[in-house]
C-alpha positions in Angstrom: -4.6 -21.0 -14.8 -3.2 -21.7 -18.3 -0.4 -24.6 -18.9 2.0 -21.8 -19.7 1.5 -20.1 -16.4 1.7 -23.5 -14.5 5.1 -24.1 -16.2 6.4 -20.6 -15.3 5.1 -20.9 -11.7 7.1 -24.2 -11.4 10.3 -22.5 -12.7 9.6 -19.6 -10.3 9.3 -22.0 -7.2 12.5 -23.8 -8.3 14.5 -20.8 -8.7 13.4 -19.1 -5.5 14.7 -22.0 -3.5 18.0 -22.2 -5.4 18.5 -18.4 -5.0 17.4 -18.1 -1.4 14.6 -15.7 -2.4 11.2 -14.8 -1.0 8.7 -13.4 -3.2 6.4 -10.7 -1.6 3.3 -9.3 -3.5 1.0 -6.4 -2.7 -2.7 -7.2 -2.7 -3.3 -5.0 -5.9 -1.0 -7.2 -8.0 -2.8 -9.6 -10.5 -3.9 -12.9 -8.9 -1.3 -14.8 -10.9 1.4 -12.8 -9.3 -0.3 -13.4 -5.8 -0.5 -17.2 -6.4 3.2 -17.3 -7.1 4.3 -15.2 -4.1 5.2 -16.5 -0.6 3.4 -13.7 1.1 0.7 -11.3 0.0 -0.5 -8.3 2.0 -1.0 -4.5 2.4 1.9 -2.1 2.7 2.3 -2.6 6.6 2.1 -6.4 6.3 4.7 -6.4 3.6 7.0 -4.1 5.6 6.9 -6.5 8.7 7.4 -9.6 6.4 10.4 -8.0 4.6 11.9 -7.3 7.9 11.4 -10.8 9.4 12.3 -12.9 6.4 15.6 -15.0 6.5 15.9 -15.0 2.9 19.0 -13.3 1.4 17.1 -12.0 -1.7 13.7 -10.2 -1.5 11.7 -10.0 -4.7 9.1 -7.3 -4.3 6.1 -7.4 -6.6 4.6 -4.1 -6.1 5.5 -0.4 -6.9 8.8 1.3 -6.4 8.3 3.0 -2.9 7.5 -0.6 -1.5 10.6 -2.0 -2.9 12.5 1.1 -1.5 11.0 0.7 1.9 12.0 -3.2 2.0 15.6 -2.2 1.1 15.7 0.5 3.9 14.5 -1.9 6.6 16.9 -4.7 5.3 20.1 -2.8 4.1 22.1 -6.2 4.5 19.8 -8.0 2.1 19.3 -7.7 -1.7 15.9 -6.4 -2.8 14.8 -6.7 -6.5 11.7 -5.2 -8.1 10.6 -7.0 -11.5 9.4 -3.7 -13.0 11.4 -0.7 -12.1 9.0 1.4 -14.1 6.1 0.5 -11.7 6.0 4.0 -9.9 3.3 5.6 -7.7 1.7 8.7 -8.9 0.9 9.7 -5.4 4.5 9.2 -4.2 5.7 11.4 -7.3 3.6 14.2 -6.3 5.8 15.3 -3.4 9.5 15.8 -3.0 11.9 16.4 -0.2 11.9 20.1 -0.8 8.2 20.2 -0.3 8.4 18.6 3.1 11.2 21.0 4.1 9.0 23.9 3.1 6.2 22.7 5.2 8.6 22.3 8.1 9.7 25.9 7.9 6.0 27.0 7.9 5.1 24.8 10.8 8.3 24.3 12.9 6.4 22.9 15.9 4.7 20.2 13.9 5.8 16.5 13.6 6.0 15.3 10.0 4.2 12.0 9.2 4.6 10.6 5.8 2.2 8.1 4.3 4.4 4.9 3.1 3.2 6.0 -0.4 6.4 8.3 -0.7 9.9 8.0 -1.9 12.9 7.2 0.1 14.1 10.8 -0.4 10.8 12.2 1.1 10.9 9.8 3.9 14.5 10.9 4.7 13.2 14.2 6.1 10.1 12.9 8.0 9.6 11.9 11.6 7.2 9.0 11.3 5.9 6.9 8.5 2.4 5.2 8.4 0.2 3.0 6.4 -3.5 3.1 5.9 -3.8 0.2 8.4 -1.9 1.8 11.3 -2.0 5.5 10.6 -4.9 6.5 13.2 -3.4 4.3 16.0 0.0 5.8 15.4 -0.9 9.4 15.1 -3.3 9.1 18.0 -0.5 8.0 20.3 2.1 10.5 19.2 3.0 13.2 21.8 2.9 16.0 19.4 -0.5 17.8 18.9 0.4 19.4 15.6 1.0 17.1 12.6 2.3 17.8 9.0 0.6 14.8 6.9 2.2 14.1 3.6 1.3 13.3 0.8 -2.2 12.1 0.8 -4.8 14.7 1.8 -7.7 12.3 1.6 -6.1 9.7 4.1 -5.0 12.8 6.2 -8.6 14.3 6.3 -9.9 10.9 7.3 -7.5 10.7 10.3 -8.0 14.2 11.3 -11.8 13.9 11.6 -11.3 11.2 14.3 -8.5 13.1 16.1 -10.0 16.6 16.6 -7.8 17.2 19.5 -4.8 17.5 17.1 -4.1 20.2 14.5 -3.3 19.0 11.0 -1.5 20.5 7.9 -2.0 18.8 4.5 0.0 18.5 1.2 -2.3 18.6 -1.7 -1.4 14.9 -2.8 -3.7 12.0 -3.7 -4.0 8.6 -5.2 -5.6 9.2 -8.7 -7.3 5.8 -8.7 -9.0 6.2 -5.5 -9.5 10.2 -5.8 -11.3 9.6 -9.0 -14.1 7.7 -7.4 -17.3 9.9 -7.5 -20.2 10.0 -5.2 -22.5 9.7 -8.2 -20.7 6.3 -8.9 -21.2 5.2 -5.4 -24.9 6.0 -5.5 -25.2 4.2 -8.8 -23.6 1.1 -7.5 -26.0 1.1 -4.6 -29.0 1.4 -7.1 -27.5 -1.6 -9.0 -26.8 -3.6 -6.0 -29.5 -2.7 -3.4 -28.7 -3.9 0.1 -25.0 -4.2 -0.3 -22.6 -2.8 2.2 -20.1 -0.1 0.8 -16.5 -0.6 1.9 -13.9 1.8 0.8 -10.3 2.7 1.2 -9.4 5.8 3.1 -7.6 7.2 0.1 -11.0 8.1 -1.4 -12.4 11.5 -1.2 -14.1 12.5 2.2 -17.5 12.5 0.7 -16.9 8.7 -0.4 -15.7 7.7 3.0 -18.5 9.6 4.7 -21.1 7.6 2.7 -19.5 4.2 3.2 -20.5 1.6 5.7 -16.7 0.7 6.4 -13.5 2.5 5.7 -10.2 0.6 5.8 -7.0 -0.7 4.4 -6.9 -3.3 1.7 -6.4 -6.1 4.3 -9.2 -4.7 6.5 -11.6 -4.6 3.8 -10.8 -8.3 3.0 -11.1 -9.3 6.5 -14.4 -7.4 6.8 -15.9 -9.4 4.0 -14.6 -12.7 5.2 -15.9 -12.3 8.6 -19.1 -10.5 8.0 -22.5 -12.3 8.1 -23.7 -10.1 5.1 -23.6 -11.5 1.7 -23.3 -8.5 -0.7 -20.6 -5.8 -0.9 -19.6 -2.9 -3.0 -15.8 -2.3 -2.9 -14.3 1.1 -3.2 -10.5 0.0 -3.9 -8.5 -1.5 -6.5 -10.1 -4.1 -8.8 -7.7 -6.8 -7.5 -9.4 -6.8 -4.2 -12.7 -7.7 -5.8 -10.9 -10.5 -7.9 -9.4 -11.9 -4.7 -12.6 -11.9 -2.7 -14.5 -13.4 -5.5 -12.1 -16.1 -5.5 -11.8 -16.7 -1.8 -15.6 -16.0 -0.9 -17.5 -17.7 -3.8 -20.6 -17.7 -1.5 -20.7 -13.8 -1.3 -21.5 -11.2 -4.0 -18.6 -8.7 -4.3 -19.0 -5.7 -6.8 -16.4 -3.0 -7.8 -17.7 0.4 -7.3 -16.7 1.6 -10.8 -15.0 -0.1 -13.6 -12.1 2.4 -13.7 -10.7 1.7 -10.2 -7.5 0.1 -11.6 -3.9 0.9 -10.7 -2.1 0.6 -14.1 1.4 0.6 -12.3 0.4 -2.3 -10.1 -0.7 -4.2 -13.1 2.8 -3.9 -14.9 4.4 -7.0 -13.2 3.9 -10.2 -15.1 4.9 -13.7 -14.3 7.5 -13.4 -17.1 9.1 -10.3 -15.3 9.1 -12.3 -12.0 10.7 -15.2 -13.6 13.3 -13.0 -15.5 14.2 -11.2 -12.1 14.8 -14.6 -10.5 16.9 -16.0 -13.3 19.2 -12.9 -13.4 18.8 -11.3 -10.0 18.7 -8.1 -12.0 17.0 -4.6 -11.3 18.3 -4.6 -7.7 17.1 -1.7 -5.6 20.0 0.6 -4.8 19.8 3.6 -2.8 22.4 6.3 -1.5 23.6 5.5 2.0 22.8 8.8 3.3 19.2 8.5 2.0 18.9 5.1 3.4 20.1 6.0 7.0 17.9 9.1 7.1 14.8 7.4 5.7 15.2 4.5 8.1 14.4 6.6 11.1 10.8 7.2 10.1 10.2 3.5 9.1 11.9 2.2 12.3 9.6 4.6 14.2 6.6 3.2 12.3 7.6 -0.5 13.1 8.0 0.3 16.7 4.8 2.3 17.2 2.8 0.0 14.8 3.6 -3.0 16.9 2.9 -1.4 20.3 -0.2 -2.3 22.0 
């Protein structure tokens, strides 16, 4: 860490106490952002933390749909995102109208949306899920027919494990994970023989099928930490490799391909975080009607995801 970064982090820590703020950071953020945060996690962990915090102000270092979800779950609090231009290409692939058309086509199906979707899209869905809780939640839903949006890859991964349910998918995907090719996985295994392959379920089905473990970002991190194995190939965002290299120096961790980087997640800098705390600017504001409607599927997720 540079001396400049040390000074900025010192200012950030001072300001967050003065402003009664908590800093939440997704695991795909640069490590310097994660080091400055109060809590780091995957989408479900951050949703739970946002709901449980006593802080008046939530500073969300991630992408827009995450900050929106934090606001929906905490309408009485102020939520800020240091980079409003940090969007999600998967979330942008689907609209509220797309969901309504699917509901008309499959009126008996429950609509399950991946958390990687906009507040407007969530407003017409029945249940929200993340990569870490989707299988558990959908398995326990009473409906046997499911419309799953927007990620066809995560949806296909869940459907394979729940053959008793009928699924309808939207043609959405995460460009970062979807661009991982089977040839790249095979090449990584040639370069690092004996390494276990751990991938995110947003990857294409042929990648998930060829992996030794499929799981959310947090699940991948926990797998490496708890495993007796010493070498791993990681099929998700580059930041996870960097975090594991830092926290597990005794293990070898390799990125499956150099291009697995989410540019939107990398937009947030320490300076952006500092400016947001100084000015409490870039607050997330959503229409009341959207907030109320979208809260239903998020509340349903929090309840279903916490059930045993």
